[in-house]
C-alpha positions as CSV (number, residue, x, y, z in Angstrom):
1,X,209.2,116.7,319.2
2,X,208.4,115.5,322.7
3,X,207.1,118.2,325.3
4,X,209.4,117.5,327.9
5,X,209.9,121.2,328.7
6,X,205.9,121.7,329.1
7,X,205.4,118.5,331.2
8,X,208.0,119.3,333.5
9,X,207.1,122.9,333.8
10,X,203.6,121.5,335.0
11,X,204.7,119.1,337.0
12,X,206.8,121.7,338.7
13,X,203.3,123.7,339.2
14,X,201.1,120.9,340.2
15,X,203.9,120.0,342.8
16,X,205.3,122.6,344.0
17,X,209.0,121.4,343.2
18,X,210.8,122.3,340.7
19,X,211.1,119.5,338.2
20,X,213.6,119.4,334.9
21,X,213.4,116.1,333.1
22,X,217.3,115.0,332.5
23,X,216.4,111.1,330.7
24,X,213.6,109.6,329.3
25,X,213.1,106.2,328.1
26,X,210.2,104.9,326.1
27,X,208.1,102.2,327.5
28,X,205.9,99.6,325.4
29,X,203.2,98.0,326.4
30,X,200.0,100.5,324.4
31,X,198.5,100.7,321.4
32,X,197.0,103.6,321.9
33,X,199.1,106.0,323.8
34,X,203.2,106.5,323.6
35,X,204.6,105.9,327.2
36,X,207.7,107.1,328.7
37,X,209.7,107.3,331.8
38,X,211.1,110.5,332.9
39,X,213.8,111.3,335.5
40,X,215.1,114.3,336.6
41,X,216.9,114.8,340.4
42,X,215.9,111.6,341.3
43,X,212.6,111.8,340.9
44,X,210.6,109.4,338.4
45,X,207.3,109.8,336.5
46,X,205.1,108.0,334.1
47,X,203.8,109.7,330.8
48,X,201.5,108.9,328.3
49,X,201.2,111.1,325.2
50,X,199.1,111.3,322.2
51,X,197.3,114.1,320.0
52,X,196.5,117.5,321.5
53,X,193.0,116.3,321.0
54,X,193.1,113.5,323.5
55,X,193.5,116.0,326.7
56,X,189.4,115.2,327.6
57,X,190.5,111.3,327.6
58,X,193.3,111.9,329.5
59,X,191.5,113.7,332.2
60,X,188.8,110.9,332.0
61,X,191.3,108.7,332.5
62,X,192.4,110.3,335.9
63,X,189.7,111.0,337.1
64,X,189.0,107.4,337.2
65,X,192.3,106.6,338.7
66,X,191.4,109.3,341.7
67,X,187.4,107.2,341.5
68,X,189.4,103.8,342.6
69,X,192.0,105.7,344.6
70,X,189.7,107.0,346.8
71,X,187.9,103.5,347.4
72,X,191.0,103.0,349.7
73,X,190.8,99.1,347.8
74,X,193.6,98.3,345.4
75,X,196.3,100.5,344.2
76,X,196.6,103.1,341.4
77,X,198.9,105.2,340.0
78,X,198.4,108.7,341.2
79,X,197.8,111.2,338.3
80,X,200.3,114.1,339.1
81,X,198.9,116.1,336.3
82,X,197.8,116.4,332.5
83,X,197.7,119.1,330.3
84,X,198.5,120.0,326.8
85,X,200.4,122.2,323.8
86,X,200.0,122.8,320.1
87,X,200.6,119.6,319.2
88,X,200.8,116.9,321.9
89,X,198.5,116.0,325.2
90,X,199.8,114.2,328.4
91,X,199.1,112.5,331.3
92,X,201.9,112.4,334.2
93,X,201.4,109.1,336.8
94,X,203.2,108.2,339.8
95,X,206.1,105.9,338.5
96,X,205.6,102.9,339.9
97,X,208.3,99.5,339.7
98,X,206.6,96.5,339.1
99,X,207.1,93.1,340.2
100,X,206.5,89.2,339.6
101,X,203.3,87.8,340.0
102,X,203.0,85.6,343.1
103,X,199.8,83.4,344.5
104,X,199.1,85.6,347.5
105,X,199.5,88.8,345.3
106,X,196.7,87.2,342.6
107,X,194.7,86.3,346.2
108,X,195.2,90.0,347.2
109,X,194.0,91.3,343.5
110,X,191.0,89.2,344.2
111,X,190.4,90.2,347.5
112,X,190.9,94.0,347.0
113,X,189.1,94.0,343.9
114,X,185.9,92.3,345.8
115,X,186.5,95.6,348.1
116,X,186.2,97.8,345.8
117,X,183.0,96.4,344.3
118,X,181.6,96.9,347.8
119,X,181.8,100.6,347.1
120,X,178.6,101.7,345.4
121,X,176.5,104.6,344.4
122,X,172.6,105.5,344.2
123,X,172.8,105.3,340.2
124,X,174.2,103.6,337.2
125,X,177.1,105.4,335.2
126,X,179.6,108.1,336.0
127,X,180.1,111.8,336.1
128,X,181.3,111.9,333.0
129,X,182.1,110.3,329.9
130,X,185.1,108.0,328.9
131,X,186.9,105.5,326.3
132,X,186.5,101.8,326.3
133,X,190.2,101.5,324.2
134,X,189.5,104.3,321.6
135,X,185.8,103.7,321.7
136,X,183.9,106.7,323.5
137,X,182.0,105.1,326.5
138,X,178.7,107.2,327.6
139,X,178.0,106.9,331.3
140,X,175.0,109.5,331.5
141,X,173.5,108.3,334.4
142,X,170.3,105.9,335.2
143,X,168.4,104.8,337.8
144,X,167.6,101.5,335.7
145,X,170.9,99.1,335.2
146,X,168.8,96.9,332.1
147,X,167.8,100.9,330.6
148,X,171.7,101.5,331.0
149,X,173.2,98.6,329.2
150,X,170.6,98.8,326.8
151,X,171.0,102.0,325.7
152,X,174.4,103.4,326.6
153,X,176.4,99.5,326.0
154,X,175.1,96.8,324.1
155,X,172.4,99.4,321.8
156,X,175.6,102.3,321.4
157,X,178.3,99.4,320.0
158,X,175.3,97.7,317.7
159,X,174.8,101.2,316.5
160,X,178.8,101.5,315.8
161,X,178.4,98.4,314.1
162,X,175.7,99.5,311.7
163,X,177.7,102.3,310.9
164,X,180.5,100.5,310.3
165,X,178.6,98.3,307.7
166,X,177.7,94.9,310.1
167,X,174.3,94.7,309.6
168,X,172.5,91.7,309.0
169,X,171.9,88.7,311.3
170,X,174.0,90.9,314.1
171,X,171.4,93.6,314.2
172,X,168.4,91.6,313.9
173,X,169.3,89.3,316.6
174,X,170.8,92.2,318.7
175,X,167.7,94.6,317.7
176,X,165.7,91.0,319.8
177,X,168.2,90.7,322.4
178,X,167.8,94.3,323.6
179,X,163.7,93.7,324.0
180,X,164.2,90.8,326.0
181,X,167.3,92.0,328.3
182,X,164.8,91.5,331.6
183,X,165.2,88.1,331.1
184,X,168.6,87.7,332.3
185,X,167.9,90.1,335.5
186,X,165.2,88.0,337.7
187,X,164.9,89.5,341.2
188,X,165.7,93.4,342.2
189,X,168.8,93.7,340.1
190,X,172.5,94.3,340.9
191,X,173.7,97.2,343.0
192,X,175.6,99.9,341.7
193,X,179.4,98.9,342.3
194,X,182.8,101.0,341.7
195,X,183.9,99.1,338.1
196,X,187.6,99.6,336.7
197,X,185.3,98.9,333.5
198,X,188.4,97.5,331.3
199,X,189.6,94.6,333.3
200,X,191.6,92.4,331.1
201,X,194.5,91.1,331.8
202,X,197.0,93.8,330.6
203,X,195.7,96.4,332.9
204,X,196.9,95.0,336.2
205,X,200.2,94.5,337.7
206,X,202.2,93.8,341.1
207,X,204.2,96.4,342.6
208,X,207.8,95.7,343.9
209,X,206.4,94.9,347.7
210,X,204.1,92.1,345.7
211,X,200.6,93.9,345.8
212,X,198.7,94.6,342.8
213,X,198.4,97.3,341.0
214,X,195.1,98.6,338.6
215,X,195.8,101.1,336.0
216,X,194.2,102.1,332.4
217,X,190.7,102.4,333.9
218,X,187.3,102.7,332.0
219,X,185.8,103.7,335.4
220,X,182.1,103.9,336.1
221,X,179.4,102.6,338.2
222,X,177.7,99.5,337.6
223,X,177.1,95.8,337.6
224,X,180.5,94.0,339.8
225,X,179.9,91.0,337.5
226,X,180.9,93.1,334.4
227,X,184.2,93.0,335.9
228,X,184.5,89.5,336.6
229,X,183.3,88.4,333.2
230,X,186.2,90.4,331.3
231,X,188.7,88.7,333.3
232,X,187.3,85.5,331.4
233,X,187.0,86.7,328.4
234,X,190.7,87.1,327.2
235,X,192.6,84.9,330.1
236,X,195.5,86.5,332.4
237,X,193.7,85.7,335.9
238,X,194.7,82.7,338.0
239,X,192.1,80.1,339.6
240,X,193.4,81.7,343.3
241,X,192.4,85.5,342.2
242,X,188.7,83.9,341.5
243,X,188.8,82.0,344.2
244,X,189.5,84.6,347.0
245,X,187.2,87.1,345.4
246,X,184.4,84.8,345.4
247,X,185.3,83.9,349.1
248,X,185.0,87.9,349.8
249,X,182.0,88.3,347.5
250,X,180.0,85.5,346.0
251,X,178.6,85.3,342.7
252,X,175.1,85.0,342.0
253,X,174.4,81.6,340.0
254,X,173.0,83.7,337.4
255,X,176.4,84.9,336.7
256,X,177.4,82.0,334.3
257,X,174.5,83.2,331.8
258,X,175.2,87.0,332.0
259,X,178.7,87.0,331.5
260,X,178.0,86.2,327.9
261,X,175.9,89.2,328.2
262,X,178.5,91.5,329.4
263,X,181.1,90.5,327.7
264,X,179.5,90.9,324.2
265,X,179.9,94.1,325.0
266,X,183.6,94.2,324.5
267,X,183.5,91.9,321.8
268,X,181.5,93.8,319.7
269,X,183.9,97.3,320.6
270,X,186.7,94.6,319.4
271,X,184.5,94.9,316.0
272,X,184.4,97.9,315.5
273,X,188.1,98.8,316.6
274,X,189.8,96.1,314.5
275,X,187.3,94.9,312.3
276,X,185.4,91.5,311.4
277,X,187.3,89.1,312.9
278,X,185.2,89.5,315.4
279,X,181.9,89.3,313.6
280,X,181.3,85.5,313.9
281,X,182.2,85.5,317.7
282,X,179.7,88.4,318.5
283,X,176.8,86.8,316.3
284,X,177.4,83.4,318.1
285,X,177.3,85.0,321.6
286,X,173.7,86.6,320.5
287,X,173.1,83.3,319.2
288,X,173.8,81.8,322.5
289,X,171.9,84.3,324.8
290,X,168.5,84.3,322.9
291,X,168.6,80.3,323.1
292,X,168.5,81.1,326.5
293,X,165.5,83.3,326.6
294,X,163.4,80.9,324.4
C-alpha cells in the first residue's frame, strides 16, 4: 500500500501549508527506488519510496543535496522532507520539469561543476556515510587522501569482493596496488573538493530553462578528479562539457593515469552489485595501474 496520506501529512508539516495528494503518477528511471510525482492544489512533488529501513539512506541523500545547494553552484532538487511508516520510507523533493540538452547547457554544467569543485574542506570524507548505488560508502574523515582512498574506497570494495567470492588475481594484484598508491600522487596531493560522488550520465539533466541539474548524489569531499573520471567511465558527457570544465579549472597531466585508479572503485562496486561480468574489467584496470609503477 502506498503511503500517500502519511507523506502528505509530513509535507504539510514541513512546508507549513496544507497538502492533500489528489493525483499520482509513477516515474521510471530508478533501479533501486520507486519514484512518483504527486500533485495537489496546484503543487507538485517528486517522491522516492523504498522499504522502511531505507530511511537513513534517504536522509543521507537529502543531506547531500543540501550540501550541494549550499555551495550556490549547481542546481539540485531541493529536499522537502523524508520519513517513514511501518512499511515504507520516503524522500520528498522539489519537482522539476526537465528540458532538453543544449551546447550552452552542457558548457554551463562544466563551468558550474568546476565552481562546485572549488568548494573545499580541511579533511577528506564527510559528516556521514551514504551509499554508492546500493553499496555502503564509508566517509569517515581523514587528513590524508591516499589513506582515505586506500582504506575507504579501494580497500573496502576489495574486501567486499573477497566476501563475494572474488579471490585470486584480483585480490593479489589489488593488495599490491594498495601498498603503492603513493606513486600516483607526486607533490602535495589534491585538495578536498565538494564532490557529487556518483557522476554518471544518468545523474544529471537540464531544467526547462536549459540550466543543468544534478541529482542522486553520493556526496563527500575528495579529489575532484574522481568526479571527472566517472564522467568518462560510461560516457554521456559531450566535449563542450569537458572544454568548459578545463577552461574554468584545468586538470593536472597526471589525471590521465589517475582516472583509471578512480574508476576502479566504481568497477569494483559494479562487480559487487551486479556480478562477475565486471571481474575481467577490474583485473585489467588493476594490471594497467601496476604496469605504470614497474
